[in-house]
C-alpha positions as CSV (number, residue, x, y, z in Angstrom):
1,X,85.6,118.5,82.5
2,X,82.5,116.8,82.2
3,X,80.7,113.8,84.6
4,X,81.4,111.2,81.9
5,X,85.1,112.0,82.2
6,X,85.4,110.0,85.7
7,X,82.5,107.4,84.9
8,X,85.5,104.8,84.8
9,X,87.0,105.8,88.0
10,X,83.2,105.5,89.7
11,X,82.7,102.2,88.2
12,X,86.3,101.2,89.3
13,X,85.0,102.4,92.9
14,X,82.2,100.8,93.2
15,X,83.3,97.1,91.8
16,X,86.2,97.4,94.5
17,X,83.8,98.2,97.1
18,X,81.5,95.4,96.4
19,X,84.7,92.7,95.9
20,X,85.5,94.1,99.6
21,X,82.0,93.6,100.7
22,X,81.6,90.5,98.9
23,X,85.2,89.1,100.7
24,X,84.3,90.4,104.2
25,X,80.7,88.8,103.9
26,X,81.8,85.3,102.6
27,X,84.4,85.2,105.8
28,X,81.7,86.1,108.2
29,X,79.3,83.4,106.5
30,X,81.5,80.6,106.4
31,X,84.0,81.5,108.9
32,X,84.6,79.6,112.2
33,X,81.1,79.4,114.6
34,X,82.3,77.7,117.6
35,X,85.7,78.2,118.7
36,X,87.1,75.7,121.1
37,X,90.0,76.2,123.2
38,X,92.2,73.8,121.2
39,X,91.3,75.9,117.8
40,X,92.5,78.8,119.4
41,X,95.6,77.5,120.1
42,X,98.7,79.1,118.1
43,X,100.1,76.9,116.0
44,X,104.2,77.2,116.2
45,X,105.6,74.9,113.4
46,X,104.4,71.9,114.6
47,X,105.8,72.1,117.9
48,X,103.4,72.2,121.0
49,X,102.9,75.7,121.9
50,X,104.1,77.1,125.5
51,X,102.4,80.3,127.2
52,X,99.4,82.4,126.2
53,X,98.7,83.0,122.1
54,X,98.7,86.4,123.0
55,X,101.8,88.4,124.4
56,X,103.0,91.7,125.2
57,X,105.4,92.8,122.3
58,X,108.5,95.3,123.3
59,X,108.0,98.3,121.4
60,X,111.4,97.8,120.1
61,X,110.1,95.5,117.3
62,X,107.9,98.0,116.2
63,X,110.6,100.5,116.0
64,X,113.0,98.5,114.2
65,X,110.1,97.7,111.9
66,X,109.0,101.2,111.2
67,X,112.9,102.1,110.8
68,X,113.6,99.5,108.2
69,X,110.4,100.4,106.3
70,X,111.4,104.2,106.8
71,X,115.0,103.5,105.1
72,X,114.1,100.9,102.7
73,X,111.4,103.0,101.4
74,X,113.5,105.9,100.8
75,X,115.9,103.9,98.6
76,X,113.3,103.5,96.2
77,X,113.8,107.0,95.5
78,X,117.3,106.0,93.9
79,X,116.5,104.5,90.7
80,X,114.3,107.1,89.1
81,X,117.0,109.8,90.1
82,X,119.4,107.5,88.6
83,X,117.6,107.1,85.4
84,X,117.0,110.7,84.8
85,X,120.1,112.2,86.2
86,X,121.8,113.3,82.8
87,X,118.7,115.5,82.3
88,X,118.4,116.7,85.9
89,X,122.0,118.1,85.6
90,X,123.8,119.6,88.7
91,X,120.3,120.5,90.2
92,X,119.2,117.2,90.8
93,X,122.6,116.1,91.9
94,X,122.5,118.8,94.7
95,X,118.9,117.8,95.7
96,X,119.9,114.1,95.8
97,X,122.6,115.1,98.1
98,X,120.0,117.2,100.2
99,X,117.8,114.2,100.5
100,X,120.7,111.8,101.4
101,X,122.2,114.4,103.9
102,X,118.7,114.1,105.8
103,X,118.5,110.6,105.2
104,X,122.0,110.2,107.6
105,X,120.9,112.8,110.0
106,X,118.1,110.2,110.8
107,X,120.2,107.3,110.6
108,X,123.0,108.6,113.1
109,X,120.0,110.3,115.4
110,X,118.6,106.7,115.8
111,X,121.9,104.9,116.3
112,X,122.5,107.5,118.9
113,X,119.6,106.9,120.7
114,X,119.8,103.2,120.6
115,X,117.3,102.5,118.2
116,X,119.4,99.6,116.3
117,X,120.3,98.2,119.0
118,X,119.2,94.3,119.4
119,X,119.3,92.7,123.1
């Protein structure tokens, strides 16, 4: 393969990096200069905020979010599998059963550990 085969990828990379640099530069150039306490207050749906704007969030929120993303992304693999199921035959079916079994084991583990409990 010659250098010319990779030239479009290099051009795309340069353009993407340039646009990212321009976006960051414009944000820095035109962004707020003098933050005041009033400007730094969090906006909460038109209601007067109470408490500090930065609060510690329990780890449970992040754990639930990661579990949601994990199981949500895994579901995306079902559509391509269903489309080509006839071509895959019994091997594809067995592989998907193994895949779903691993997901179920992970789900049961998270359930038993109380990761899905909401207080």
